[in-house]
DSSP file (Angstrom, degrees, kcal/mol; ACC not computed):
  #  RESIDUE AA STRUCTURE BP1 BP2  ACC     N-H-->O    O-->H-N    N-H-->O    O-->H-N    TCO  KAPPA ALPHA  PHI   PSI    X-CA   Y-CA   Z-CA
    1    1 A X              0   0    0      0, 0.0     2,-0.1     0, 0.0     0, 0.0   0.000 360.0 360.0 360.0 133.0   77.9   81.1   50.9
    2    2 A X     >  -     0   0    0      1,-0.1     4,-1.7     4,-0.0     5,-0.1  -0.437 360.0-120.1 -81.6 158.1   79.4   79.2   53.8
    3    3 A X  H  > S+     0   0    0      1,-0.2     4,-2.5     2,-0.2     5,-0.3   0.861 112.5  59.6 -63.4 -36.3   79.0   80.3   57.5
    4    4 A X  H  > S+     0   0    0      1,-0.2     4,-2.1     2,-0.2    -1,-0.2   0.916 105.3  47.5 -60.4 -44.6   82.8   80.7   57.8
    5    5 A X  H  > S+     0   0    0      1,-0.2     4,-1.4     2,-0.2    -1,-0.2   0.901 112.0  51.0 -63.1 -41.8   82.9   83.3   55.0
    6    6 A X  H  < S+     0   0    0     -4,-1.7     4,-0.4     1,-0.2    -2,-0.2   0.930 113.3  42.7 -63.5 -47.9   80.0   85.2   56.5
    7    7 A X  H >< S+     0   0    0     -4,-2.5     3,-0.9     1,-0.2    -1,-0.2   0.859 109.9  56.9 -71.5 -34.4   81.5   85.4   60.0
    8    8 A X  H >< S+     0   0    0     -4,-2.1     3,-0.6    -5,-0.3    -1,-0.2   0.840 106.4  50.1 -66.1 -31.8   85.0   86.2   58.9
    9    9 A X  T 3< S+     0   0    0     -4,-1.4    -1,-0.2     1,-0.2    -2,-0.2   0.564 109.7  52.4 -83.7  -6.9   83.8   89.3   57.0
   10   10 A X  T <  S+     0   0    0     -3,-0.9    49,-0.4    -4,-0.4    -1,-0.2  -0.315  78.8 144.5-122.6  49.1   81.9   90.6   60.0
   11   11 A X    X   -     0   0    0     -3,-0.6     3,-2.1    47,-0.1     4,-0.4  -0.386  64.7-100.5 -85.5 165.3   84.5   90.6   62.6
   12   12 A X  G >  S+     0   0    0     45,-2.9     3,-1.9    42,-0.3     6,-0.3   0.866 120.1  60.1 -53.4 -41.8   84.9   93.1   65.4
   13   13 A X  G 3  S+     0   0    0     42,-2.3    -1,-0.3     1,-0.3    43,-0.1   0.635 106.1  49.4 -67.1  -9.9   87.7   95.0   63.7
   14   14 A X  G <  S+     0   0    0     -3,-2.1    51,-1.4    41,-0.3     2,-0.3   0.427  93.3 100.5-100.0  -3.0   85.3   95.7   60.8
   15   15 A X  B X  S-A   64   0A   0     -3,-1.9     3,-1.3    -4,-0.4    49,-0.2  -0.624  70.0-139.2 -92.8 141.6   82.5   96.9   63.1
   16   16 A X  T 3  S+     0   0    0     47,-3.0    -1,-0.1    -2,-0.3    48,-0.1   0.682 102.8  58.1 -69.8 -16.8   81.7  100.6   63.7
   17   17 A X  T 3  S+     0   0    0     46,-0.3    12,-3.0    -5,-0.1     2,-0.4   0.476  86.6  97.4 -90.0  -2.5   81.1   99.9   67.4
   18   18 A X  E <   -B   28   0B   0     -3,-1.3     2,-0.6    -6,-0.3    10,-0.2  -0.740  53.7-164.6 -96.6 134.0   84.6   98.5   68.0
   19   19 A X  E     -B   27   0B   0      8,-2.7     8,-2.8    -2,-0.4     2,-0.1  -0.945  19.3-136.0-118.0 107.9   87.4  100.7   69.4
   20   20 A X  E     +B   26   0B   0     -2,-0.6     6,-0.3     6,-0.3     3,-0.1  -0.369  27.3 172.5 -65.2 136.6   90.9   99.2   68.9
   21   21 A X  S    S+     0   0    0      4,-2.6     2,-0.2     1,-0.3     5,-0.2   0.593  73.8   5.2-114.1 -25.0   93.2   99.4   71.9
   22   22 A X  S    S-     0   0    0      3,-2.2    -1,-0.3     0, 0.0     3,-0.2  -0.800  93.8 -84.7-140.3-175.9   96.1   97.2   70.5
   23   23 A X  S    S+     0   0    0     -2,-0.2    -3,-0.0     1,-0.2     3,-0.0   0.822 127.4  21.9 -64.4 -30.3   96.7   95.6   67.1
   24   24 A X  S    S+     0   0    0     31,-0.1    31,-2.1    30,-0.1     2,-0.3   0.300 119.8  56.2-122.0   7.7   94.6   92.5   68.1
   25   25 A X  E     + C   0  54B   0     29,-0.3    -4,-2.6    -3,-0.2    -3,-2.2  -0.969  52.3 149.3-143.4 154.3   92.3   93.7   70.9
   26   26 A X  E     -BC  20  53B   0     27,-2.2    27,-2.8    -2,-0.3     2,-0.4  -0.967  40.8 -84.2-167.9-178.6   89.7   96.4   71.5
   27   27 A X  E     -BC  19  52B   0     -8,-2.8    -8,-2.7    -2,-0.3     2,-0.6  -0.852  28.4-135.4-105.2 135.3   86.6   97.5   73.2
   28   28 A X  E     -B   18   0B   0     23,-2.9    23,-0.5    -2,-0.4     3,-0.3  -0.807  21.7-179.1 -85.6 120.4   83.0   96.8   72.1
   29   29 A X        +     0   0    0    -12,-3.0   -11,-0.1    -2,-0.6    -1,-0.1   0.030  49.4 108.8-110.7  25.2   81.1  100.0   72.4
   30   30 A X  S    S+     0   0    0    -13,-0.1     2,-0.2     2,-0.1    -1,-0.2   0.868  86.8  28.3 -66.8 -37.3   77.7   98.7   71.2
   31   31 A X  S    S-     0   0    0     -3,-0.3    20,-0.1     1,-0.1     3,-0.1  -0.745 102.4 -83.4-118.1 166.0   76.3   98.9   74.7
   32   32 A X        -     0   0    0     -2,-0.2    -1,-0.1     1,-0.1    17,-0.1  -0.217  64.1 -77.2 -62.9 161.5   77.1  101.2   77.7
   33   33 A X        -     0   0    0     17,-0.1     2,-0.4    15,-0.1    17,-0.3  -0.243  51.0-124.7 -56.9 150.1   80.1  100.2   79.9
   34   34 A X  E     -D   49   0C   0     15,-3.3    15,-2.3    -3,-0.1     2,-0.3  -0.813  16.8-118.4-103.1 140.7   79.3   97.4   82.3
   35   35 A X  E     -D   48   0C   0     -2,-0.4     2,-0.3    13,-0.2    13,-0.2  -0.556  33.8-177.0 -75.4 135.8   79.8   97.6   86.1
   36   36 A X  E     -D   47   0C   0     11,-3.0    11,-2.3    -2,-0.3     2,-0.4  -0.964   9.8-158.9-130.2 151.2   82.2   95.1   87.5
   37   37 A X  E     +D   46   0C   0     -2,-0.3     2,-0.3     9,-0.2     9,-0.2  -0.966  13.6 171.2-128.1 147.3   83.2   94.5   91.1
   38   38 A X  E     -D   45   0C   0      7,-2.1     7,-3.5    -2,-0.4     2,-0.4  -0.989  30.6-113.8-153.1 155.9   86.3   92.9   92.5
   39   39 A X  E     -D   44   0C   0     -2,-0.3     2,-0.5     5,-0.2     5,-0.2  -0.784  21.7-175.5 -98.2 131.7   88.0   92.4   95.8
   40   40 A X  E >   -D   43   0C   0      3,-3.0     3,-2.1    -2,-0.4     2,-0.4  -0.940  69.2 -51.1-124.4 105.8   91.3   94.0   96.7
   41   41 A X  T 3  S-     0   0    0     -2,-0.5    -2,-0.0     1,-0.3     0, 0.0  -0.535 122.3 -23.1  64.4-124.3   92.5   92.8  100.1
   42   42 A X  T 3  S+     0   0    0     -2,-0.4     2,-0.3    -3,-0.1    -1,-0.3   0.444 123.5  89.7 -95.1  -2.0   89.5   93.4  102.4
   43   43 A X  E <   -D   40   0C   0     -3,-2.1    -3,-3.0     0, 0.0     2,-0.5  -0.683  68.4-136.8 -99.9 149.3   87.9   96.1  100.2
   44   44 A X  E     -D   39   0C   0     -2,-0.3     2,-0.3    -5,-0.2    -5,-0.2  -0.896  21.8-160.9 -99.4 131.4   85.4   95.8   97.3
   45   45 A X  E     -D   38   0C   0     -7,-3.5    -7,-2.1    -2,-0.5     2,-0.4  -0.847   1.4-158.2-111.6 149.8   86.2   97.9   94.3
   46   46 A X  E     +D   37   0C   0     -2,-0.3     2,-0.3    -9,-0.2    -9,-0.2  -0.989  17.8 159.7-130.4 136.9   83.8   99.0   91.5
   47   47 A X  E     -D   36   0C   0    -11,-2.3   -11,-3.0    -2,-0.4     2,-0.4  -0.936  31.2-129.8-143.5 165.8   84.5  100.1   88.0
   48   48 A X  E     +D   35   0C   0     -2,-0.3     2,-0.3   -13,-0.2   -13,-0.2  -0.979  32.5 169.1-118.8 139.7   82.8  100.3   84.7
   49   49 A X  E     -D   34   0C   0    -15,-2.3   -15,-3.3    -2,-0.4     2,-0.3  -0.994  34.8-118.9-146.8 150.0   84.3   98.9   81.5
   50   50 A X        -     0   0    0     -2,-0.3   -21,-0.1   -17,-0.3   -17,-0.1  -0.655  50.5 -93.4 -80.6 146.5   83.4   98.2   77.9
   51   51 A X        -     0   0    0    -23,-0.5   -23,-2.9    -2,-0.3     2,-0.5  -0.377  38.9-134.1 -60.3 137.5   83.8   94.5   77.0
   52   52 A X  E     +C   27   0B   0    -25,-0.2     2,-0.3    -2,-0.1   -25,-0.2  -0.822  29.8 177.3 -96.0 131.8   87.2   93.6   75.5
   53   53 A X  E     -C   26   0B   0    -27,-2.8   -27,-2.2    -2,-0.5     2,-0.2  -0.912  32.2-106.9-131.0 158.5   87.2   91.5   72.4
   54   54 A X  E >   -C   25   0B   0     -2,-0.3     3,-1.8   -29,-0.2   -42,-0.3  -0.538  35.6-114.8 -78.0 152.0   89.7   90.2   70.0
   55   55 A X  T 3  S+     0   0    0    -31,-2.1   -42,-2.3     1,-0.3   -41,-0.3   0.790 116.5  49.2 -60.1 -28.4   89.8   91.8   66.6
   56   56 A X  T 3  S+     0   0    0    -32,-0.3    -1,-0.3   -44,-0.2   -46,-0.1   0.390  88.3 106.8 -94.5   2.5   88.7   88.6   64.9
   57   57 A X    <   -     0   0    0     -3,-1.8   -45,-2.9   -46,-0.1     2,-0.3  -0.240  50.5-168.6 -69.0 169.5   85.8   87.9   67.3
   58   58 A X        -     0   0    0    -47,-0.2     2,-0.3   -46,-0.1   -47,-0.1  -0.977  11.9-175.8-154.3 163.0   82.2   88.5   66.0
   59   59 A X    >   -     0   0    0    -49,-0.4     3,-0.6    -2,-0.3   -49,-0.0  -0.846  43.9 -94.5-147.4-175.2   78.6   88.7   67.3
   60   60 A X  T 3  S+     0   0    0     -2,-0.3    -2,-0.0     1,-0.2     0, 0.0   0.395 111.1  67.3 -88.8   3.8   75.1   89.1   66.0
   61   61 A X  T 3   +     0   0    0      2,-0.0    -1,-0.2     0, 0.0    -3,-0.0   0.070  68.0 150.7-111.7  24.2   75.1   92.9   66.3
   62   62 A X    <   -     0   0    0     -3,-0.6     2,-0.4   -52,-0.1   -50,-0.1  -0.233  22.1-174.4 -59.1 140.0   77.6   93.8   63.7
   63   63 A X        -     0   0    0    -53,-0.0   -47,-3.0     0, 0.0   -46,-0.3  -0.971  28.5-116.5-137.1 123.6   77.4   97.1   61.9
   64   64 A X  B      A   15   0A   0     -2,-0.4   -49,-0.2   -49,-0.2   -54,-0.0  -0.251 360.0 360.0 -59.6 139.7   79.7   98.0   59.0
   65   65 A X              0   0    0    -51,-1.4    -1,-0.2   -49,-0.0   -50,-0.1   0.474 360.0 360.0 -66.0 360.0   82.1  100.9   59.5
């Protein structure tokens, strides 16, 4: 079996931890949301977000739906 075949069958859109937000994009919910900070004008803002991935992305923590 080639590596290409293996990774294509275990993409984010096939994973039980993935939550689709559009046809080609979604949130990985394998881990808790991550804190991010960004500057708006002179203020620092803080939010938590799940990592956004493309439906065809993949990682080593795949779990079948």
